[in-house]
Structures are given as structure tokens and as C-alpha cells.
C-alpha positions in Angstrom: 65.7 79.9 77.3 66.4 78.0 74.2 66.5 75.1 76.3 63.0 76.5 78.3 61.2 76.5 74.8 63.0 73.1 73.6 61.9 71.6 77.1 58.2 73.2 77.0 57.4 71.8 73.4 58.8 68.5 73.9 56.4 68.9 77.5 53.7 69.5 74.7 54.1 67.4 72.3 54.1 64.3 75.0 50.1 65.5 76.1 49.2 65.5 72.4 50.8 62.4 71.3 49.2 60.7 74.9 45.6 63.0 73.7 46.0 61.6 70.2 46.2 57.9 71.8 42.5 56.5 72.7 40.9 53.6 72.6 37.1 53.3 70.2 33.8 50.4 71.9 31.8 50.1 69.7 28.1 47.4 69.0 25.8 46.6 66.0 23.1 44.6 67.1 21.3 43.7 69.4 23.5 43.1 73.5 22.0 40.3 75.1 23.3 36.8 76.8 23.4 34.7 80.3 20.1 36.7 81.8 17.7 37.9 78.6 18.0 34.0 77.5 17.2 32.5 80.6 14.6 34.8 80.5 13.3 32.2 76.6 11.6 29.5 78.0 10.4 26.6 74.9 6.9 26.2 74.6 5.4 29.4 76.4 7.8 32.7 75.9 5.6 34.5 73.2 6.5 36.4 70.1 5.8 39.8 72.1 7.5 38.5 75.1 9.9 37.3 73.8 10.0 41.2 71.5 9.8 42.4 75.6 12.9 40.5 76.1 15.3 41.6 73.0 13.5 44.0 70.9 12.7 43.8 67.2 15.0 40.8 65.6 17.9 41.3 63.7 16.0 38.9 60.4 12.5 36.8 60.5 12.7 34.1 58.0 9.3 32.1 57.8 10.0 28.5 58.4 8.1 25.8 56.5 5.0 24.8 59.7 4.3 28.2 59.3 6.4 29.5 61.9 9.7 32.0 61.6 13.2 32.0 62.2 14.3 34.4 64.1 18.2 35.6 64.2 19.0 38.0 66.2 23.3 39.4 66.3 25.8 41.7 69.2 29.0 42.9 67.1 31.5 44.0 69.7 35.0 46.2 67.9 37.4 47.9 69.9 39.6 49.7 68.5 43.3 50.7 69.3 45.0 53.7 68.4 48.1 55.2 68.6 49.9 58.0 67.6 53.2 58.8 68.3 54.3 62.4 67.5 57.5 62.7 65.6 60.3 64.5 67.8 63.3 66.0 65.2 64.0 63.0 63.3 61.5 60.3 65.0 59.1 59.9 62.7 55.2 59.0 63.7 54.2 55.6 63.9 50.5 54.6 64.4 49.1 52.0 65.0 45.6 50.0 64.7 44.7 47.1 66.1 40.9 45.7 65.9 39.3 43.6 67.9 35.2 41.6 67.1 33.8 39.6 69.4 29.8 38.2 68.3 27.4 36.6 69.8 24.6 34.4 67.3 21.3 33.8 68.8 19.0 31.8 66.6 15.2 31.3 67.5 12.8 29.5 66.4 8.3 30.1 66.8 5.6 28.0 65.6 3.2 28.8 63.9 0.9 29.9 66.8 4.4 32.3 67.3 4.8 30.2 70.3 9.6 29.4 70.9 9.9 25.7 70.1 13.2 26.3 70.1 16.8 28.6 70.2 20.1 28.6 70.6 23.1 30.6 70.6 26.5 31.0 71.5 26.6 33.0 74.6 26.1 29.6 76.7 29.8 28.7 75.0 31.3 31.7 75.6 29.9 34.0 78.3 28.7 37.3 78.1 
């Protein structure tokens, strides 16, 4: 009877350990990639079209010629959480690993609110 209880308790603790382990994904900012950047045409895309493609920028700042510089970013976080439930003399072990990948996009608009230039690290890294 004690052996059955011990086996049952071990199975329950293993199940709990598997339940506690996991991965958490989160994203902050505007998600964009090559497809969205391919819709931006220098000298043609207006600020309203840019808003339709990417939404509201993280920041806007005026530039000397009366235009604006818009900044977009997207940060991807992955956090691995592992937990080992103590069984007998074994001590609980927790491991947290966070990974981050950030993409940046800077868009320059002239005083007429038309894109004159943009640069992004998406072309280098993909999506």
C-alpha cells in the first residue's frame, strides 16, 4: 500500500513539474517585416498611407526642413521557465532564460508628409 502511494505521489509530482515548466512569448511595439517595408515607396507614400501600413509610430520628432522623423520598433521576448519540484532530498531548481530580438525602422517625411527616406534592420535580419 505504501509503495502504491509513493508511486502515485511521484507521478503527481512529475506531472506538476511538467505543468510548471513552460515558455512565455511577448511582443512590444509594431510588428513589421519585409512585406510591410515593401509597401513603402520613397517620394510616393504619404503619412496617412504609412499609418495604414504600420499604425502609429513609437515616436515622432520634427526635423529641420519642416518634415518629421518617425520611429517604429518591435521587440520580441521569449522567456523559458523550468521548475523541478523537490522529491525527497532533491532541491527545487528554477531556470529563467530571456531572449530578446528587436527590429527598428526610421522613416523621414518631408514637409508635405511624403516619405523621402527610410532605414530598417529588417532587411538585414528578416522577420
